[in-house]
C-alpha positions in Angstrom: 19.0 -22.5 -15.4 22.4 -22.3 -13.7 21.9 -20.4 -10.6 20.9 -22.5 -7.5 18.1 -20.1 -6.4 16.3 -20.5 -9.8 16.5 -24.3 -9.6 15.2 -24.2 -6.0 12.4 -21.8 -6.9 11.3 -24.3 -9.6 11.2 -27.1 -7.0 9.4 -24.8 -4.5 6.7 -23.9 -7.0 6.1 -27.6 -7.8 6.1 -28.7 -4.2 3.7 -25.9 -3.1 1.4 -26.9 -6.0 1.5 -30.6 -5.1 1.1 -29.9 -1.3 -2.2 -28.1 -2.1 -3.2 -30.9 -4.4 -3.5 -28.5 -7.3 -3.1 -29.6 -10.9 -0.8 -27.6 -13.2 -3.9 -26.5 -15.0 -5.5 -25.1 -11.9 -2.4 -23.3 -10.9 -2.1 -21.9 -14.5 -5.7 -20.7 -14.4 -5.3 -19.0 -11.0 -2.0 -17.3 -12.1 -3.3 -16.4 -15.5 -0.5 -18.2 -17.4 -0.5 -21.2 -19.7 -0.2 -24.7 -18.4 2.8 -25.2 -20.6 4.6 -22.3 -18.8 3.9 -23.9 -15.4 5.5 -27.1 -16.7 8.5 -25.2 -18.1 9.0 -23.4 -14.8 8.6 -26.5 -12.7 11.1 -28.4 -14.9 13.6 -25.5 -14.8 13.3 -24.9 -18.5 12.1 -21.3 -18.1 13.3 -18.6 -15.7 10.2 -16.7 -14.6 10.1 -12.9 -14.4 9.5 -11.1 -11.1 5.9 -10.5 -12.2 5.3 -14.1 -13.0 6.8 -15.4 -9.8 4.6 -12.9 -7.9 1.5 -14.2 -9.7 2.5 -17.8 -9.0 3.1 -17.0 -5.3 -0.3 -15.3 -5.1 -2.1 -18.2 -6.8 -0.5 -20.5 -4.2 -1.6 -18.2 -1.3 2.0 -17.1 -0.6 3.9 -13.8 -0.7 6.8 -13.7 -3.1 9.1 -13.7 -0.1 7.5 -16.8 1.4 8.1 -18.6 -2.0 11.7 -17.6 -2.0 12.1 -18.7 1.7 10.7 -22.1 0.8 13.2 -22.3 -2.1 15.9 -21.7 0.5 14.6 -24.4 2.9 16.2 -22.7 5.8 14.9 -21.4 9.2 17.9 -19.4 10.3 17.4 -16.4 12.7 20.4 -14.5 11.3 20.8 -13.7 7.6 24.3 -12.5 6.9 24.7 -10.3 3.9 26.7 -12.9 2.0 24.0 -15.6 2.6 21.0 -13.5 1.6 19.6 -14.9 -1.6 19.4 -12.6 -4.6 17.4 -13.1 -7.8 17.6 -11.1 -11.0 14.6 -10.6 -13.3 15.8 -11.7 -16.7 13.7 -9.0 -18.5 14.2 -5.8 -16.4 17.5 -6.5 -14.7 15.7 -5.9 -11.3 17.7 -7.5 -8.5 15.8 -8.7 -5.5 17.6 -9.5 -2.2 15.7 -11.3 0.6 17.2 -9.5 3.6 15.1 -11.1 6.3 16.1 -14.5 7.7 14.0 -17.1 5.9 11.9 -18.0 8.9 8.2 -17.4 9.2 8.1 -14.0 10.9 5.2 -11.6 10.3 7.6 -9.0 8.8 9.8 -9.4 5.7 12.4 -7.1 4.4 13.3 -7.1 0.7 16.0 -4.9 -0.9 15.5 -4.2 -4.6 18.0 -2.6 -7.1 16.1 -1.2 -10.1 18.3 -0.2 -13.1 17.8 3.2 -14.8 14.8 3.3 -17.1 13.5 -0.1 -15.8 9.9 -0.7 -14.9 8.4 -3.7 -13.2 4.6 -4.0 -12.9 2.7 -6.3 -10.5 -1.0 -7.1 -10.4 -3.2 -6.2 -7.4 -3.2 -9.8 -6.3 0.5 -9.5 -5.4 -0.5 -7.3 -2.4 -3.4 -9.3 -1.0 -1.6 -11.0 1.9 0.6 -8.2 3.4 0.7 -4.6 4.2 3.4 -3.0 2.1 5.8 -0.1 2.6 8.5 1.2 0.3 11.5 3.1 1.6 13.9 4.6 -1.0 17.5 4.1 0.0 19.1 5.8 -3.0 18.1 7.1 -6.4 14.6 8.0 -7.6 11.6 5.8 -7.7 8.3 6.5 -9.5 5.7 4.2 -8.0 2.4 3.7 -9.9 -0.3 2.7 -7.5 -3.4 2.3 -9.7 -4.1 5.7 -11.1 -1.9 7.5 -8.5 1.7 8.2 -9.2 4.2 8.8 -6.4 7.6 10.3 -7.2 9.9 9.2 -4.4 13.5 10.3 -3.6 16.1 9.0 -1.2 14.7 8.7 2.3 11.1 8.8 1.3 8.8 6.1 2.6 5.4 5.2 1.1 2.6 3.1 2.8 0.5 1.4 0.1 -3.3 1.6 0.3 -5.7 -1.1 -0.8 -4.4 -3.6 -3.3 -4.4 -2.3 -6.9 -2.2 -2.9 -9.9 1.2 -1.3 -9.2 4.5 -0.6 -11.0 7.9 0.3 -9.8 9.8 2.6 -12.3 13.2 4.1 -12.2 13.0 7.4 -14.1 16.5 8.5 -13.2 19.9 7.9 -14.8 21.3 6.1 -11.7 20.2 2.8 -10.2 17.5 3.0 -7.6 17.7 1.0 -4.4 14.7 0.6 -2.2 13.6 -1.5 0.7 10.2 -3.2 0.7 8.7 -4.0 4.1 5.9 -6.6 4.1 3.9 -7.3 7.2 1.5 -10.2 6.9 -2.1 -9.5 7.5 
């Protein structure tokens, strides 16, 4: 891994696991991944996808944003655009920007750029700790919420219901940019 955030994420996962006195095997079981994958992630030998990071965060009792904030190790009140950490999913090309300052507020803002044709799926466990809204800033977003499918256009905002498996899909020919608003329960 060459980007600093990926290296910091590896250390944050390891520290969160150790702080909870969890073995790599226990974390692997909770996140439904192999113990070998946990080792590779913690050593920085594998760059996890957005879905895998979300599963790890959930298994650690954190939101994905909290895990990213821990990786940053910063309690600033102001997050200037140039200082907002971004992370790119190596499989989908999905780019996630942590917009909110990395403190411990109840609300978190996350901007996502989803390439045309890309789809990122997340298990229901990713939504256990926070109420979740999606506001489409540009492009088209097809959001799969369990069996329900929501086709969203620029300016549309969706409040998620109870936690179910979900997927973000860009059915358009242009990138889709949306804001995810998470409010801790």
